[in-house]
C-alpha positions in Angstrom: -22.2 6.0 16.0 -23.0 4.9 19.5 -20.0 5.4 21.7 -21.0 2.4 23.8 -21.3 0.1 20.9 -18.3 -2.0 21.8 -19.2 -2.1 25.4 -22.8 -3.1 24.7 -21.7 -5.9 22.3 -19.1 -7.1 24.7 -16.5 -6.9 21.9 -12.8 -7.2 22.5 -10.2 -4.6 21.5 -6.5 -4.5 20.7 -4.4 -2.6 23.1 -2.9 -0.5 20.3 -1.2 -0.5 16.9 1.4 -3.1 17.8 -1.2 -5.6 19.0 -3.2 -5.1 15.8 -0.2 -5.3 13.5 1.2 -8.4 15.1 -2.2 -10.2 15.3 -3.0 -9.3 11.7 0.5 -10.2 10.5 0.1 -13.5 12.4 -3.1 -14.1 10.5 -1.4 -13.4 7.2 1.8 -15.4 8.0 0.9 -19.1 7.8 1.4 -22.3 5.9 0.9 -20.5 2.7 4.1 -18.5 3.3 6.2 -21.5 4.4 5.4 -24.1 1.7 3.0 -22.6 -0.8 5.0 -19.5 -1.6 8.3 -21.2 -2.2 6.6 -23.9 -4.3 4.9 -21.4 -6.6 8.0 -19.2 -6.8 10.0 -22.3 -7.9 7.4 -23.3 -10.4 6.8 -19.9 -12.0 10.2 -18.5 -12.5 11.7 -17.6 -9.1 12.7 -14.0 -9.1 10.1 -12.9 -11.7 7.3 -14.5 -9.6 8.6 -12.7 -6.5 8.6 -9.3 -8.3 5.1 -9.7 -9.7 3.8 -10.9 -6.2 5.3 -7.8 -4.5 3.8 -5.4 -7.0 0.4 -7.0 -6.6 0.6 -7.1 -2.8 1.4 -3.3 -2.7 -1.4 -2.4 -5.0 -4.3 -4.9 -5.2 -3.5 -6.4 -1.8 -3.3 -3.0 -0.2 -6.6 -2.0 -1.7 -8.6 -5.0 -0.4 -6.8 -5.0 3.0 -7.6 -1.3 3.5 -11.2 -1.9 2.5 -11.8 -4.7 4.9 -9.9 -3.3 7.8 -11.6 0.1 7.5 -15.0 -1.4 7.1 -14.5 -3.3 10.4 -13.3 -0.3 12.3 -16.0 1.9 10.9 -18.8 -0.5 11.9 -17.2 -2.2 14.9 -18.8 -5.4 13.6 -17.7 -8.8 12.3 -18.4 -9.5 8.6 -22.2 -10.2 8.7 -22.9 -7.2 11.0 -20.5 -4.9 9.0 -22.4 -5.6 5.8 -25.8 -5.2 7.4 -24.7 -1.9 9.0 -25.3 -0.1 5.7 -28.7 -1.5 5.1 -30.4 -4.9 4.9 -30.9 -6.6 1.6 -29.8 -9.7 -0.4 -26.6 -8.2 -1.6 -25.5 -7.1 1.9 -26.5 -10.4 3.5 -24.7 -12.4 0.8 -21.5 -10.4 1.0 -21.5 -10.6 4.8 -22.2 -14.3 5.1 -19.8 -15.5 2.4 -17.0 -13.6 4.2 -18.1 -15.1 7.5 -18.5 -18.7 6.3 -15.1 -18.9 4.5 -13.0 -19.0 7.7 -15.4 -21.6 9.2 -14.7 -23.9 6.3 -10.9 -23.2 6.1 -10.2 -23.6 9.8 -11.1 -27.4 10.1 -8.8 -28.6 7.2 -6.2 -26.0 8.1 -6.1 -27.5 11.5 -5.6 -31.0 10.0 -2.4 -29.7 8.3 -1.5 -28.0 11.6 -1.7 -31.5 13.1 0.7 -32.8 10.5 3.2 -30.1 11.6 2.8 -31.1 15.3 3.5 -34.7 14.3 6.7 -33.7 12.5 7.8 -31.4 15.3 7.4 -34.3 17.8 9.4 -36.7 15.7 12.3 -34.2 15.4 12.2 -33.6 19.2 12.5 -37.3 19.9 15.3 -37.6 17.3 13.5 -39.6 14.6 15.3 -37.7 11.8 15.9 -40.7 9.6 12.3 -41.9 10.0 10.8 -38.6 8.8 13.1 -38.6 5.7 11.9 -42.1 4.5 9.8 -42.1 1.4 6.8 -43.7 3.0 6.7 -41.8 6.3 4.4 -39.0 5.3 2.0 -41.3 3.4 2.0 -43.8 6.2 1.1 -41.1 8.7 -1.8 -39.4 7.0 -3.3 -42.8 6.0 -3.3 -43.9 9.6 -6.7 -42.7 10.8 -5.9 -42.8 14.6 -2.5 -40.9 14.4 -3.7 -38.2 12.0 -6.9 -37.6 14.0 -5.0 -37.4 17.3 -2.6 -34.7 16.1 -5.4 -32.8 14.4 -7.2 -32.7 17.8 -4.0 -31.6 19.6 -3.6 -28.6 17.2 -7.3 -27.7 17.4 -7.3 -27.8 21.2 -4.4 -25.4 21.4 -6.1 -23.0 19.0 -9.4 -23.0 20.9 -7.8 -22.5 24.3 -6.2 -19.3 23.0 -9.6 -18.1 21.6 -11.4 -18.6 24.9 -8.9 -16.3 26.6 -10.1 -13.4 24.4 -8.7 -10.7 22.2 -6.1 -8.9 24.3 -5.3 -11.8 26.7 -5.4 -14.5 24.1 -5.0 -13.5 20.5 -2.8 -10.4 21.1 -0.5 -11.9 23.7 0.2 -15.0 21.7 0.8 -13.0 18.6 3.2 -10.7 20.4 5.2 -13.7 21.5 5.0 -15.9 18.5 5.6 -13.4 15.7 9.1 -12.1 16.9 10.2 -15.7 17.6 9.0 -16.8 14.2 11.1 -14.1 12.5 14.2 -15.0 14.5 13.8 -18.7 13.7 13.2 -18.0 10.1 16.4 -15.9 9.9 18.4 -18.7 11.6 17.2 -21.4 9.2 17.5 -19.2 6.1 21.1 -18.3 7.0 22.0 -21.9 7.5 20.3 -22.9 4.2 22.0 -20.1 2.2 25.4 -21.0 3.4 25.3 -24.6 2.2 27.6 -25.5 -0.7 25.7 -25.0 -4.0 23.0 -22.8 -2.4 24.1 -19.7 -4.3 22.4 -20.9 -7.5 19.1 -21.2 -5.5 19.5 -17.7 -4.1 20.1 -16.3 -7.5 17.1 -18.2 -9.0 14.8 -16.9 -6.2 15.9 -13.3 -6.0 17.0 -12.3 -9.5 14.1 -11.7 -11.9 14.5 -13.4 -15.3 11.8 -12.0 -17.7 12.1 -15.0 -20.0 10.2 -16.9 -17.4 7.3 -14.4 -17.3 3.9 -15.5 -18.5 0.2 -14.7 -17.8 0.2 -17.7 -15.5 2.9 -16.0 -13.4 0.4 -13.2 -12.7 -2.6 -15.6 -12.0 -0.5 -17.7 -9.6 0.8 -14.6 -7.8 -2.8 -13.3 -7.5 -4.0 -16.5 -6.0 -1.0 -16.6 -3.6 -1.7 -13.0 -2.5 -5.3 -13.9 -1.5 -4.1 -16.9 0.4 -1.2 -15.1 2.1 -2.7 -11.8 3.1 -5.9 -13.2 4.6 -8.0 -11.3 2.0 -11.7 -12.1 1.6 -11.9 -14.3 4.7 -13.6 -11.9 7.0 -10.5 -11.8 9.2 -9.5 -8.3 8.4 -13.0 -7.0 9.0 -13.1 -8.7 12.4 -9.6 -7.5 13.4 -10.4 -4.0 12.1 -13.5 -4.0 14.4 -11.1 -4.5 17.4 -8.9 -1.5 16.3 -8.8 1.7 18.2 -9.7 4.9 16.3 -6.3 6.5 16.8 -4.4 3.6 15.1 -2.9 4.7 11.8 -4.8 2.2 9.6 -2.9 2.9 6.4 0.6 2.6 8.0 -0.5 -0.6 9.9 -1.7 -2.1 6.6 1.7 -1.4 4.9 3.5 -2.9 7.9 1.4 -6.1 7.7 2.1 -6.4 4.0 5.9 -5.8 4.5 6.0 -8.3 7.4 4.1 -11.0 5.5 6.1 -10.5 2.3 9.3 -10.6 4.4 8.4 -13.9 5.9 7.5 -15.3 2.5 10.9 -14.2 1.2 12.6 -15.8 4.2 10.7 -19.0 3.5 11.9 -19.0 0.0 15.5 -18.5 1.2 15.0 -21.3 3.7 13.7 -23.8 1.2 14.9 -23.1 -2.4 18.6 -22.7 -1.7 18.5 -25.9 0.5 16.9 -27.9 -2.3 19.4 -26.5 -4.9 22.3 -27.4 -2.5 21.2 -30.9 -1.9 19.6 -31.8 -5.3 21.5 -29.6 -7.7 18.3 -27.7 -8.5 16.4 -30.8 -9.6 13.0 -29.5 -11.0 11.2 -32.5 -9.6 12.4 -31.6 -6.1 11.3 -28.0 -6.5 7.8 -28.9 -7.7 6.7 -31.1 -4.8 4.0 -28.6 -3.5 2.9 -29.6 0.0 5.3 -32.5 -0.2 8.2 -30.0 -0.4 7.8 -29.4 3.3 6.7 -32.8 4.5 8.7 -35.0 2.1 11.6 -33.1 0.5 12.8 -30.9 3.3 13.1 -33.8 5.8 15.5 -35.4 3.4 17.6 -32.2 3.4 17.6 -32.2 7.2 18.8 -35.8 7.3 21.8 -34.9 5.1 22.8 -32.1 7.4 25.3 -32.4 10.2 22.9 -30.7 12.6 19.7 -32.0 11.0 17.8 -32.7 14.2 18.4 -29.3 15.7 17.6 -27.5 12.4 14.6 -29.7 11.9 13.2 -28.8 15.4 13.8 -25.1 14.7 12.1 -25.3 11.3 9.0 -27.1 12.5 8.7 -24.9 15.6 8.7 -22.0 13.1 6.1 -23.7 10.9 4.0 -24.5 14.0 4.0 -20.8 15.1 3.0 -19.8 11.6 0.2 -22.3 11.4 -1.0 -21.5 14.9 -1.2 -17.7 14.3 -3.3 -18.2 11.2 -5.5 -20.8 12.8 -6.1 -18.3 15.7 -7.3 -15.6 13.3 -9.6 -18.1 11.5 -11.1 -19.3 14.8 -11.4 -15.7 16.2 -13.3 -14.5 13.1 -15.6 -17.5 13.3 -16.2 -17.0 17.1 -16.8 -13.3 16.6 -19.5 -13.8 14.0 -21.3 -16.3 16.2 -21.1 -13.9 19.1 -22.5 -11.0 17.1 -25.2 -12.9 15.2 -26.4 -15.4 17.7 -25.7 -13.4 20.9 -23.5 -16.1 22.4 -20.8 -15.3 25.0 -17.2 -16.0 24.0 -17.0 -19.5 25.7 -20.2 -20.7 24.1 -19.3 -19.3 20.7 -15.9 -21.0 20.9 -17.7 -24.3 21.8 -19.7 -24.1 18.6 -16.5 -23.3 16.6 -15.0 -26.5 18.2 -17.9 -28.6 17.0 -17.5 -27.3 13.4 -13.8 -27.9 13.6 -14.1 -31.5 14.8 -16.8 -32.5 12.4 -15.4 -31.0 9.2 -11.8 -31.5 10.3 -12.4 -35.1 10.9 -13.8 -35.5 7.4 -10.6 -33.9 5.9 -8.4 -36.0 8.2 -10.1 -39.3 7.4 -10.1 -38.4 3.7 -6.8 -40.1 3.4 -7.8 -43.2 5.3 -11.3 -44.3 6.3 -12.9 -42.0 3.8 -10.3 -42.3 1.1 -12.9 -43.6 -1.3 -14.7 -40.2 -1.3 -13.7 -38.0 -4.2 -15.3 -34.7 -5.2 -14.5 -33.5 -8.8 -11.6 -35.9 -8.6 -10.3 -34.3 -5.4 -9.9 -35.8 -1.9 -11.9 -34.1 0.8 -9.2 -31.8 2.2 -8.2 -30.7 -1.4 -11.9 -30.1 -2.2 -12.4 -27.8 0.8 -9.2 -26.0 -0.1 -10.4 -25.5 -3.7 -13.9 -24.5 -2.7 -12.7 -21.8 -0.3 -9.5 -20.4 -1.8 -10.3 -20.7 -5.5 -14.1 -20.2 -5.7 -15.5 -18.5 -2.6 -12.7 -16.0 -1.8 -12.7 -14.4 -5.3 -16.5 -14.1 -5.0 -16.2 -12.6 -1.5 -13.7 -10.1 -2.8 -15.8 -9.1 -5.7 -18.8 -8.7 -3.3 -16.7 -6.5 -1.0 -15.5 -4.2 -3.9 -19.1 -3.8 -5.1 -20.4 -3.2 -1.6 -17.7 -0.5 -0.9 -18.4 1.3 -4.2 -22.2 1.0 -4.3 -23.4 0.9 -0.7 -20.7 2.2 1.7 -19.3 4.9 -0.6 -15.6 5.5 -1.1 -15.9 8.9 0.6 -17.1 7.2 3.8 -14.1 4.8 3.7 -11.8 7.8 3.1 -13.3 9.7 6.0 -12.8 6.8 8.3 -9.2 6.3 7.2 -8.4 10.0 7.6 -9.4 9.9 11.3 -5.9 8.5 11.9 -4.0 8.5 8.6 -3.0 10.9 5.8 -4.3 8.3 3.2 -1.3 9.0 0.9 -2.4 6.4 -1.6 -6.0 7.4 -1.8 -5.8 8.0 -5.6 -4.5 4.5 -6.3 -7.1 3.1 -3.8 -10.0 4.7 -5.7 -8.8 3.4 -9.1 -8.2 -0.2 -7.8 -11.4 -0.5 -5.8 -13.6 0.7 -8.6 -12.0 -0.8 -11.7 -8.8 -2.9 -11.3 -9.6 -5.1 -8.3 -13.0 -6.4 -9.6 -11.4 -7.4 -12.9 -8.5 -9.2 -11.1 -10.9 -11.3 -8.9 -13.0 -12.3 -11.9 -9.8 -13.5 -13.6 -8.8 -15.6 -10.6 -12.3 -17.1 -10.4 -12.4 -18.0 -14.1 -8.8 -19.3 -14.0 -9.7 -21.6 -11.1 -12.8 -23.0 -12.7 -11.0 -23.6 -16.0 -8.2 -25.3 -14.0 -10.5 -27.8 -12.2 -12.1 -28.6 -15.6 -8.6 -29.4 -17.0 -8.8 -26.6 -19.6 -6.1 -24.5 -17.9 -3.0 -25.7 -16.1 -2.3 -23.7 -13.0 
C-alpha cells in the first residue's frame, strides 16, 4: 500500500484510539438509543429483550462492526473506494454505493427529528413545561411548516459547521466533549427516574429477563434495533475506520464502542421505563408510544415532577448531544464519499451535503404540513425514508458486505489487518458469523420488514 495514500487523498485521521472510540460511539449513540430502544424493550418483554439484544450485539454486531472498520483501515477509503479497492465490477460498485447512499438518505430526515429536539430544549429553557406537556403541543408543532422547518435548519447548520472543521478539529473534538457529558447527564436523569415512588416495578421489568415474554419477534426486533443503534451498514464504520491509525487495537476499540453504546441504551431504558411506571402505574398504552414516548409521554412526566423544568433541560440536552453526534457521523460519511469520488475539497463536499440535507429534509419536515397529502405505501414522507433506509437498504448493504468480505477481500486479509494491532481473540467466532450466521440474519430482517409493510407480519 502506498504510504502516502492518506496524504495524497487529503484524508483526515483520528489522533488515536480515544478519538476513534468516542467518535464511533458518538455515531452509534443517537435517537435510537434514547427513544427507540426503550420503546422496543417495553413492547417486547423488557428484560428478555435486553438480554437478546446484548447477545446479538456481542456476536452479530461485533462481526459486522469488525468487518466494516477493518475494511476502512485496510483500504484507507470511504465505502465506494473501499469496495473498488479490491477490483472493479458490478458487485463491488453496488456494495460500495449502497453503503454510501444510505447515510445521505438518513441524514436529512434524522436532522428533522434533531430539529424537534432543539425545539423542545428551547421550550424547557424558557420554562414552557406545561405547554410541552399538553396533548396537542407536539402535533401542533410538526404541522406548523414554518416552525418545524426553522428548527430543522438550526440543527442542520450546527452539524455542517462541525463537518467543515474536519476530522480531528471538528468530529473528534466535539465527540470528546459531548460523549462524556452525555454519560453524566444520562446517569443524573436515570438516578432521578429510578428513585421515584413506584419506579421499582419498572426497573424490574426492564432488567430482569422473563422468558415467558420471549418470542421470535423479540429476536427480529432486537436485530433491527442493533442495526439502527450500532451504525452498521451505513458506511460510517468504513469511513471512520479509514481515519484510524494502524497501531490502534481495532478489536478492543470495537468492543469498547459496543459496551459504550449498550450502556447508553440501558441508561435510556432506566431513564424512561421506570419514570413511566412511576407516573402511570405501568400503563401499556403509555409504554407503547414509540416516538411519542419522548415527545408526548415524557413531557407529561416532567410536568408532574417538582423539578420538571431542570430535569427537562438536562434530558433534552442529553438527547440533543446524542442526536448531534449521530448526525455528525452521517454527514462526515457523506462528505468523505463526495471528497473521494468527486475529488472535492472538504468545504465544497460539505456544501453538496448541505444541499441534499435541505432538499430531502424539507420534504420530510413538510410531510406533516404542506405535503401531508403525500403518502407512500401508506406512510408519511419521513416514515417512508426511515423504512427505506433502515428496513430495506441496510439489510441489503450488510448482506453485500458479508459477501464481499468472504468472496472478494478474503477473511485471511481481514485477519491479517486486524492482527497488525490486535490479538483477534474472537477470530473463530468472527469466521463462523461472517460466512454463515450473519447473512442468514440479515435476510431474516429484510423479509420480516417486507412482510411487515405488507401487513402480513406485525413488528
